[in-house]
Biopython code that builds the backbone (N, CA, C, O; Angstrom):
import numpy as np
from Bio.PDB.StructureBuilder import StructureBuilder

atoms = [
    (1, "MET", "N", (117.833, 104.320, 81.133)),
    (1, "MET", "CA", (118.420, 103.449, 82.129)),
    (1, "MET", "C", (118.233, 101.999, 81.692)),
    (1, "MET", "O", (117.145, 101.607, 81.271)),
    (2, "GLN", "N", (119.281, 101.218, 81.794)),
    (2, "GLN", "CA", (119.229, 99.822, 81.388)),
    (2, "GLN", "C", (119.399, 98.937, 82.618)),
    (2, "GLN", "O", (120.287, 99.161, 83.441)),
    (3, "VAL", "N", (118.531, 97.926, 82.733)),
    (3, "VAL", "CA", (118.605, 96.994, 83.845)),
    (3, "VAL", "C", (118.969, 95.627, 83.291)),
    (3, "VAL", "O", (118.345, 95.146, 82.346)),
    (4, "ILE", "N", (119.977, 95.008, 83.879)),
    (4, "ILE", "CA", (120.422, 93.694, 83.424)),
    (4, "ILE", "C", (120.147, 92.679, 84.523)),
    (4, "ILE", "O", (120.557, 92.864, 85.669)),
    (5, "PHE", "N", (119.463, 91.626, 84.171)),
    (5, "PHE", "CA", (119.179, 90.557, 85.119)),
    (5, "PHE", "C", (120.081, 89.379, 84.811)),
    (5, "PHE", "O", (120.163, 88.936, 83.665)),
    (6, "LYS", "N", (120.750, 88.877, 85.816)),
    (6, "LYS", "CA", (121.569, 87.686, 85.634)),
    (6, "LYS", "C", (120.670, 86.467, 85.608)),
    (6, "LYS", "O", (119.727, 86.358, 86.391)),
    (7, "LYS", "N", (120.967, 85.563, 84.709)),
    (7, "LYS", "CA", (120.185, 84.350, 84.582)),
    (7, "LYS", "C", (120.324, 83.524, 85.856)),
    (7, "LYS", "O", (121.438, 83.248, 86.302)),
    (8, "GLY", "N", (119.197, 83.130, 86.440)),
    (8, "GLY", "CA", (119.220, 82.325, 87.652)),
    (8, "GLY", "C", (119.381, 83.137, 88.925)),
    (8, "GLY", "O", (119.500, 82.556, 90.003)),
    (9, "SER", "N", (119.389, 84.468, 88.835)),
    (9, "SER", "CA", (119.590, 85.287, 90.027)),
    (9, "SER", "C", (118.393, 85.260, 90.967)),
    (9, "SER", "O", (118.536, 85.561, 92.152)),
    (10, "SER", "N", (117.221, 84.906, 90.462)),
    (10, "SER", "CA", (116.041, 84.855, 91.322)),
    (10, "SER", "C", (115.843, 83.462, 91.930)),
    (10, "SER", "O", (114.854, 83.206, 92.616)),
    (11, "LYS", "N", (116.796, 82.574, 91.666)),
    (11, "LYS", "CA", (116.695, 81.204, 92.154)),
    (11, "LYS", "C", (116.841, 81.158, 93.669)),
    (11, "LYS", "O", (117.754, 81.757, 94.238)),
    (12, "LYS", "N", (115.928, 80.440, 94.311)),
    (12, "LYS", "CA", (115.954, 80.282, 95.758)),
    (12, "LYS", "C", (117.079, 79.338, 96.153)),
    (12, "LYS", "O", (117.338, 78.348, 95.468)),
    (13, "ALA", "N", (117.744, 79.645, 97.257)),
    (13, "ALA", "CA", (118.821, 78.772, 97.746)),
    (13, "ALA", "C", (118.247, 77.416, 98.145)),
    (13, "ALA", "O", (117.172, 77.337, 98.741)),
    (14, "LYS", "N", (118.968, 76.360, 97.815)),
    (14, "LYS", "CA", (118.541, 74.997, 98.125)),
    (14, "LYS", "C", (119.021, 74.636, 99.530)),
    (14, "LYS", "O", (120.115, 75.028, 99.936)),
    (15, "ASN", "N", (118.205, 73.893, 100.267)),
    (15, "ASN", "CA", (118.602, 73.461, 101.603)),
    (15, "ASN", "C", (118.658, 71.932, 101.649)),
    (15, "ASN", "O", (118.317, 71.263, 100.674)),
    (16, "LEU", "N", (119.090, 71.386, 102.785)),
    (16, "LEU", "CA", (119.275, 69.938, 102.897)),
    (16, "LEU", "C", (117.996, 69.138, 102.679)),
    (16, "LEU", "O", (118.062, 68.006, 102.201)),
    (17, "THR", "N", (116.831, 69.697, 103.016)),
    (17, "THR", "CA", (115.586, 68.940, 102.861)),
    (17, "THR", "C", (115.253, 68.671, 101.394)),
    (17, "THR", "O", (114.441, 67.796, 101.094)),
    (18, "GLU", "N", (115.869, 69.413, 100.488)),
    (18, "GLU", "CA", (115.576, 69.264, 99.066)),
    (18, "GLU", "C", (116.426, 68.195, 98.382)),
    (18, "GLU", "O", (116.205, 67.882, 97.212)),
    (19, "LEU", "N", (117.398, 67.632, 99.108)),
    (19, "LEU", "CA", (118.189, 66.544, 98.539)),
    (19, "LEU", "C", (117.358, 65.262, 98.520)),
    (19, "LEU", "O", (116.620, 64.974, 99.462)),
    (20, "LYS", "N", (117.486, 64.507, 97.447)),
    (20, "LYS", "CA", (116.825, 63.205, 97.352)),
    (20, "LYS", "C", (117.762, 62.149, 97.964)),
    (20, "LYS", "O", (118.972, 62.373, 98.022)),
    (21, "PRO", "N", (117.231, 61.009, 98.418)),
    (21, "PRO", "CA", (118.090, 59.973, 98.980)),
    (21, "PRO", "C", (119.227, 59.604, 98.019)),
    (21, "PRO", "O", (118.994, 59.322, 96.844)),
    (22, "GLY", "N", (120.457, 59.610, 98.538)),
    (22, "GLY", "CA", (121.636, 59.312, 97.738)),
    (22, "GLY", "C", (122.254, 60.516, 97.054)),
    (22, "GLY", "O", (123.392, 60.441, 96.591)),
    (23, "GLU", "N", (121.533, 61.623, 96.979)),
    (23, "GLU", "CA", (122.028, 62.836, 96.341)),
    (23, "GLU", "C", (122.943, 63.600, 97.298)),
    (23, "GLU", "O", (122.712, 63.612, 98.507)),
    (24, "ALA", "N", (123.976, 64.235, 96.755)),
    (24, "ALA", "CA", (124.924, 64.986, 97.574)),
    (24, "ALA", "C", (124.892, 66.464, 97.214)),
    (24, "ALA", "O", (124.494, 66.844, 96.112)),
    (25, "GLY", "N", (125.314, 67.280, 98.154)),
    (25, "GLY", "CA", (125.423, 68.716, 97.941)),
    (25, "GLY", "C", (126.534, 69.256, 98.821)),
    (25, "GLY", "O", (126.977, 68.594, 99.759)),
    (26, "VAL", "N", (126.980, 70.470, 98.510)),
    (26, "VAL", "CA", (128.039, 71.103, 99.280)),
    (26, "VAL", "C", (127.406, 72.165, 100.171)),
    (26, "VAL", "O", (126.675, 73.034, 99.695)),
    (27, "LEU", "N", (127.693, 72.087, 101.455)),
    (27, "LEU", "CA", (127.124, 73.020, 102.415)),
    (27, "LEU", "C", (127.686, 74.415, 102.188)),
    (27, "LEU", "O", (128.899, 74.595, 102.087)),
    (28, "GLY", "N", (126.805, 75.392, 102.108)),
    (28, "GLY", "CA", (127.210, 76.782, 101.912)),
    (28, "GLY", "C", (127.236, 77.559, 103.205)),
    (28, "GLY", "O", (128.199, 78.270, 103.493)),
    (29, "LYS", "N", (126.154, 77.424, 104.007)),
    (29, "LYS", "CA", (126.104, 78.139, 105.286)),
    (29, "LYS", "C", (125.102, 77.502, 106.221)),
    (29, "LYS", "O", (124.220, 76.752, 105.801)),
    (30, "LEU", "N", (125.255, 77.816, 107.502)),
    (30, "LEU", "CA", (124.341, 77.358, 108.544)),
    (30, "LEU", "C", (123.582, 78.579, 109.045)),
    (30, "LEU", "O", (124.182, 79.487, 109.621)),
    (31, "ASP", "N", (122.298, 78.608, 108.837)),
    (31, "ASP", "CA", (121.469, 79.730, 109.261)),
    (31, "ASP", "C", (120.814, 79.374, 110.597)),
    (31, "ASP", "O", (119.595, 79.227, 110.690)),
    (32, "LEU", "N", (121.650, 79.240, 111.625)),
    (32, "LEU", "CA", (121.211, 78.804, 112.947)),
    (32, "LEU", "C", (121.833, 79.687, 114.019)),
    (32, "LEU", "O", (122.814, 80.384, 113.759)),
    (33, "PRO", "N", (121.259, 79.660, 115.238)),
    (33, "PRO", "CA", (121.912, 80.360, 116.347)),
    (33, "PRO", "C", (123.321, 79.805, 116.550)),
    (33, "PRO", "O", (123.587, 78.644, 116.236)),
    (34, "ASP", "N", (124.213, 80.632, 117.071)),
    (34, "ASP", "CA", (125.622, 80.255, 117.205)),
    (34, "ASP", "C", (125.838, 78.932, 117.931)),
    (34, "ASP", "O", (126.651, 78.121, 117.489)),
    (35, "ASP", "N", (125.131, 78.695, 119.033)),
    (35, "ASP", "CA", (125.321, 77.449, 119.785)),
    (35, "ASP", "C", (124.960, 76.225, 118.953)),
    (35, "ASP", "O", (125.689, 75.233, 118.949)),
    (36, "ASP", "N", (123.833, 76.295, 118.248)),
    (36, "ASP", "CA", (123.394, 75.179, 117.403)),
    (36, "ASP", "C", (124.358, 74.964, 116.234)),
    (36, "ASP", "O", (124.715, 73.830, 115.914)),
    (37, "ALA", "N", (124.776, 76.069, 115.598)),
    (37, "ALA", "CA", (125.705, 75.974, 114.475)),
    (37, "ALA", "C", (127.035, 75.371, 114.927)),
    (37, "ALA", "O", (127.606, 74.534, 114.228)),
    (38, "GLN", "N", (127.527, 75.792, 116.091)),
    (38, "GLN", "CA", (128.788, 75.271, 116.614)),
    (38, "GLN", "C", (128.698, 73.758, 116.826)),
    (38, "GLN", "O", (129.618, 73.025, 116.464)),
    (39, "ARG", "N", (127.599, 73.293, 117.408)),
    (39, "ARG", "CA", (127.416, 71.862, 117.666)),
    (39, "ARG", "C", (127.408, 71.066, 116.359)),
    (39, "ARG", "O", (128.039, 70.013, 116.269)),
    (40, "LEU", "N", (126.695, 71.567, 115.349)),
    (40, "LEU", "CA", (126.652, 70.872, 114.060)),
    (40, "LEU", "C", (128.015, 70.878, 113.370)),
    (40, "LEU", "O", (128.392, 69.895, 112.730)),
    (41, "MET", "N", (128.756, 71.985, 113.498)),
    (41, "MET", "CA", (130.087, 72.036, 112.899)),
    (41, "MET", "C", (131.024, 71.035, 113.574)),
    (41, "MET", "O", (131.904, 70.475, 112.921)),
    (42, "GLU", "N", (130.842, 70.809, 114.863)),
    (42, "GLU", "CA", (131.641, 69.801, 115.564)),
    (42, "GLU", "C", (131.352, 68.398, 115.031)),
    (42, "GLU", "O", (132.209, 67.517, 115.102)),
    (43, "MET", "N", (130.153, 68.192, 114.501)),
    (43, "MET", "CA", (129.781, 66.895, 113.928)),
    (43, "MET", "C", (130.147, 66.780, 112.454)),
    (43, "MET", "O", (129.915, 65.736, 111.844)),
    (44, "GLY", "N", (130.717, 67.840, 111.868)),
    (44, "GLY", "CA", (131.162, 67.776, 110.478)),
    (44, "GLY", "C", (130.394, 68.637, 109.497)),
    (44, "GLY", "O", (130.760, 68.689, 108.323)),
    (45, "PHE", "N", (129.345, 69.314, 109.931)),
    (45, "PHE", "CA", (128.551, 70.163, 109.039)),
    (45, "PHE", "C", (129.241, 71.521, 108.909)),
    (45, "PHE", "O", (128.792, 72.527, 109.458)),
    (46, "VAL", "N", (130.348, 71.515, 108.163)),
    (46, "VAL", "CA", (131.173, 72.702, 107.981)),
    (46, "VAL", "C", (130.989, 73.202, 106.556)),
    (46, "VAL", "O", (131.028, 72.403, 105.620)),
    (47, "PRO", "N", (130.787, 74.515, 106.365)),
    (47, "PRO", "CA", (130.656, 75.033, 105.005)),
    (47, "PRO", "C", (131.819, 74.576, 104.125)),
    (47, "PRO", "O", (132.984, 74.647, 104.517)),
    (48, "GLY", "N", (131.471, 74.105, 102.924)),
    (48, "GLY", "CA", (132.450, 73.601, 101.984)),
    (48, "GLY", "C", (132.535, 72.087, 101.963)),
    (48, "GLY", "O", (133.119, 71.519, 101.040)),
    (49, "HIS", "N", (131.967, 71.419, 102.958)),
    (49, "HIS", "CA", (131.985, 69.954, 103.005)),
    (49, "HIS", "C", (130.799, 69.376, 102.245)),
    (49, "HIS", "O", (129.729, 69.980, 102.173)),
    (50, "SER", "N", (131.014, 68.194, 101.682)),
    (50, "SER", "CA", (129.965, 67.495, 100.953)),
    (50, "SER", "C", (129.068, 66.732, 101.935)),
    (50, "SER", "O", (129.549, 66.093, 102.870)),
    (51, "ILE", "N", (127.765, 66.815, 101.702)),
    (51, "ILE", "CA", (126.776, 66.133, 102.540)),
    (51, "ILE", "C", (125.895, 65.288, 101.626)),
    (51, "ILE", "O", (125.397, 65.771, 100.608)),
    (52, "THR", "N", (125.708, 64.029, 101.995)),
    (52, "THR", "CA", (124.891, 63.108, 101.213)),
    (52, "THR", "C", (123.648, 62.745, 102.001)),
    (52, "THR", "O", (123.726, 62.433, 103.189)),
    (53, "ARG", "N", (122.508, 62.786, 101.343)),
    (53, "ARG", "CA", (121.243, 62.433, 101.987)),
    (53, "ARG", "C", (121.138, 60.919, 102.102)),
    (53, "ARG", "O", (121.374, 60.198, 101.133)),
    (54, "GLY", "N", (120.790, 60.450, 103.274)),
    (54, "GLY", "CA", (120.541, 59.030, 103.501)),
    (54, "GLY", "C", (119.048, 58.777, 103.542)),
    (54, "GLY", "O", (118.273, 59.487, 102.901)),
    (55, "LEU", "N", (118.653, 57.786, 104.279)),
    (55, "LEU", "CA", (117.234, 57.454, 104.415)),
    (55, "LEU", "C", (116.582, 58.331, 105.474)),
    (55, "LEU", "O", (117.253, 59.108, 106.154)),
    (56, "SER", "N", (115.274, 58.198, 105.605)),
    (56, "SER", "CA", (114.553, 58.949, 106.629)),
    (56, "SER", "C", (113.612, 58.015, 107.371)),
    (56, "SER", "O", (113.352, 56.893, 106.936)),
    (57, "ALA", "N", (113.112, 58.496, 108.487)),
    (57, "ALA", "CA", (112.139, 57.731, 109.262)),
    (57, "ALA", "C", (110.854, 57.595, 108.443)),
    (57, "ALA", "O", (110.661, 58.343, 107.485)),
    (58, "PRO", "N", (109.973, 56.658, 108.799)),
    (58, "PRO", "CA", (108.752, 56.432, 108.012)),
    (58, "PRO", "C", (107.920, 57.689, 107.738)),
    (58, "PRO", "O", (107.328, 57.805, 106.665)),
    (59, "GLY", "N", (107.865, 58.605, 108.659)),
    (59, "GLY", "CA", (107.100, 59.835, 108.435)),
    (59, "GLY", "C", (107.898, 60.917, 107.724)),
    (59, "GLY", "O", (107.376, 62.001, 107.464)),
    (60, "GLY", "N", (109.161, 60.634, 107.406)),
    (60, "GLY", "CA", (109.993, 61.614, 106.722)),
    (60, "GLY", "C", (110.810, 62.479, 107.670)),
    (60, "GLY", "O", (111.590, 63.318, 107.219)),
    (61, "ASP", "N", (110.649, 62.290, 108.964)),
    (61, "ASP", "CA", (111.355, 63.109, 109.933)),
    (61, "ASP", "C", (111.739, 62.254, 111.125)),
    (61, "ASP", "O", (110.840, 61.627, 111.686)),
    (62, "PRO", "N", (112.959, 62.168, 111.557)),
    (62, "PRO", "CA", (114.127, 62.881, 111.043)),
    (62, "PRO", "C", (114.693, 62.224, 109.780)),
    (62, "PRO", "O", (114.303, 61.123, 109.390)),
    (63, "ARG", "N", (115.619, 62.942, 109.167)),
    (63, "ARG", "CA", (116.315, 62.449, 107.980)),
    (63, "ARG", "C", (117.775, 62.230, 108.324)),
    (63, "ARG", "O", (118.339, 62.932, 109.163)),
    (64, "VAL", "N", (118.372, 61.266, 107.679)),
    (64, "VAL", "CA", (119.775, 60.947, 107.940)),
    (64, "VAL", "C", (120.633, 61.563, 106.841)),
    (64, "VAL", "O", (120.292, 61.506, 105.660)),
    (65, "PHE", "N", (121.752, 62.153, 107.251)),
    (65, "PHE", "CA", (122.715, 62.745, 106.324)),
    (65, "PHE", "C", (124.091, 62.195, 106.636)),
    (65, "PHE", "O", (124.452, 62.033, 107.801)),
    (66, "ARG", "N", (124.874, 61.903, 105.578)),
    (66, "ARG", "CA", (126.238, 61.413, 105.744)),
    (66, "ARG", "C", (127.209, 62.566, 105.542)),
    (66, "ARG", "O", (127.177, 63.254, 104.522)),
    (67, "VAL", "N", (128.076, 62.765, 106.533)),
    (67, "VAL", "CA", (129.091, 63.813, 106.453)),
    (67, "VAL", "C", (130.330, 63.343, 107.202)),
    (67, "VAL", "O", (130.234, 62.838, 108.320)),
    (68, "ASP", "N", (131.478, 63.509, 106.589)),
    (68, "ASP", "CA", (132.764, 63.107, 107.201)),
    (68, "ASP", "C", (132.770, 61.670, 107.701)),
    (68, "ASP", "O", (133.346, 61.394, 108.754)),
    (69, "GLY", "N", (132.150, 60.752, 106.980)),
    (69, "GLY", "CA", (132.165, 59.353, 107.357)),
    (69, "GLY", "C", (131.190, 58.971, 108.457)),
    (69, "GLY", "O", (131.168, 57.819, 108.891)),
    (70, "SER", "N", (130.395, 59.906, 108.905)),
    (70, "SER", "CA", (129.394, 59.636, 109.948)),
    (70, "SER", "C", (127.999, 59.839, 109.393)),
    (70, "SER", "O", (127.810, 60.554, 108.408)),
    (71, "GLU", "N", (127.026, 59.208, 110.028)),
    (71, "GLU", "CA", (125.621, 59.432, 109.683)),
    (71, "GLU", "C", (124.968, 60.162, 110.845)),
    (71, "GLU", "O", (125.070, 59.743, 111.998)),
    (72, "VAL", "N", (124.296, 61.263, 110.521)),
    (72, "VAL", "CA", (123.668, 62.106, 111.538)),
    (72, "VAL", "C", (122.207, 62.308, 111.159)),
    (72, "VAL", "O", (121.899, 62.652, 110.018)),
    (73, "ALA", "N", (121.303, 62.095, 112.119)),
    (73, "ALA", "CA", (119.876, 62.327, 111.894)),
    (73, "ALA", "C", (119.543, 63.750, 112.328)),
    (73, "ALA", "O", (119.868, 64.166, 113.440)),
    (74, "LEU", "N", (118.889, 64.491, 111.432)),
    (74, "LEU", "CA", (118.486, 65.866, 111.728)),
    (74, "LEU", "C", (116.982, 66.022, 111.563)),
    (74, "LEU", "O", (116.381, 65.427, 110.669)),
    (75, "ARG", "N", (116.391, 66.811, 112.419)),
    (75, "ARG", "CA", (114.970, 67.148, 112.250)),
    (75, "ARG", "C", (114.812, 68.038, 111.028)),
    (75, "ARG", "O", (115.749, 68.726, 110.621)),
    (76, "ARG", "N", (113.639, 68.017, 110.459)),
    (76, "ARG", "CA", (113.347, 68.819, 109.269)),
    (76, "ARG", "C", (113.591, 70.303, 109.529)),
    (76, "ARG", "O", (114.135, 70.999, 108.672)),
    (77, "GLU", "N", (113.192, 70.794, 110.707)),
    (77, "GLU", "CA", (113.353, 72.221, 111.030)),
    (77, "GLU", "C", (114.819, 72.633, 110.993)),
    (77, "GLU", "O", (115.144, 73.748, 110.585)),
    (78, "THR", "N", (115.694, 71.742, 111.415)),
    (78, "THR", "CA", (117.130, 72.044, 111.397)),
    (78, "THR", "C", (117.677, 71.944, 109.976)),
    (78, "THR", "O", (118.421, 72.820, 109.535)),
    (79, "ALA", "N", (117.316, 70.885, 109.262)),
    (79, "ALA", "CA", (117.807, 70.689, 107.896)),
    (79, "ALA", "C", (117.387, 71.815, 106.959)),
    (79, "ALA", "O", (118.100, 72.124, 106.005)),
    (80, "LEU", "N", (116.238, 72.429, 107.221)),
    (80, "LEU", "CA", (115.775, 73.555, 106.407)),
    (80, "LEU", "C", (116.728, 74.739, 106.499)),
    (80, "LEU", "O", (116.793, 75.552, 105.576)),
    (81, "ARG", "N", (117.459, 74.847, 107.584)),
    (81, "ARG", "CA", (118.309, 76.009, 107.826)),
    (81, "ARG", "C", (119.771, 75.778, 107.470)),
    (81, "ARG", "O", (120.624, 76.624, 107.738)),
    (82, "LEU", "N", (120.059, 74.618, 106.859)),
    (82, "LEU", "CA", (121.395, 74.336, 106.350)),
    (82, "LEU", "C", (121.341, 74.532, 104.843)),
    (82, "LEU", "O", (120.757, 73.726, 104.118)),
    (83, "ILE", "N", (121.952, 75.605, 104.386)),
    (83, "ILE", "CA", (121.829, 76.051, 103.006)),
    (83, "ILE", "C", (122.981, 75.508, 102.166)),
    (83, "ILE", "O", (124.142, 75.574, 102.572)),
    (84, "LEU", "N", (122.650, 74.972, 100.994)),
    (84, "LEU", "CA", (123.648, 74.440, 100.067)),
    (84, "LEU", "C", (124.123, 75.515, 99.116)),
    (84, "LEU", "O", (123.455, 76.528, 98.912)),
    (85, "ARG", "N", (125.300, 75.276, 98.532)),
    (85, "ARG", "CA", (125.832, 76.209, 97.510)),
    (85, "ARG", "C", (125.090, 76.045, 96.220)),
    (85, "ARG", "O", (125.387, 76.735, 95.245)),
]
sb = StructureBuilder()
sb.init_structure("model")
sb.init_model(0)
sb.init_chain("A")
sb.init_seg("    ")
for serial, (resi, resn, name, xyz) in enumerate(atoms, 1):
    if name == "N":
        sb.init_residue(resn, " ", resi, " ")
    sb.init_atom(name, np.array(xyz, "f"), 0.0, 1.0, " ", f" {name:<3s}", serial, name[0])
structure = sb.get_structure()
């Protein structure tokens, strides 16, 4: 029996908290309850859209993200559940 491992297949999915200030990523999915996900999608956090990390509060929470021409501050707990492609 032969087992083939794809290179990078064990790589953990990146989330919004891992973006550095000024860095952008493309949203892959929202791992949130339906009501929370719906609210964020209304603000522009739609899978396939580009999201750019802005600045954060002095303690690092909340963090600001730019999406669809708007800046939105998200708590770390929420940003952890927004998965990038």
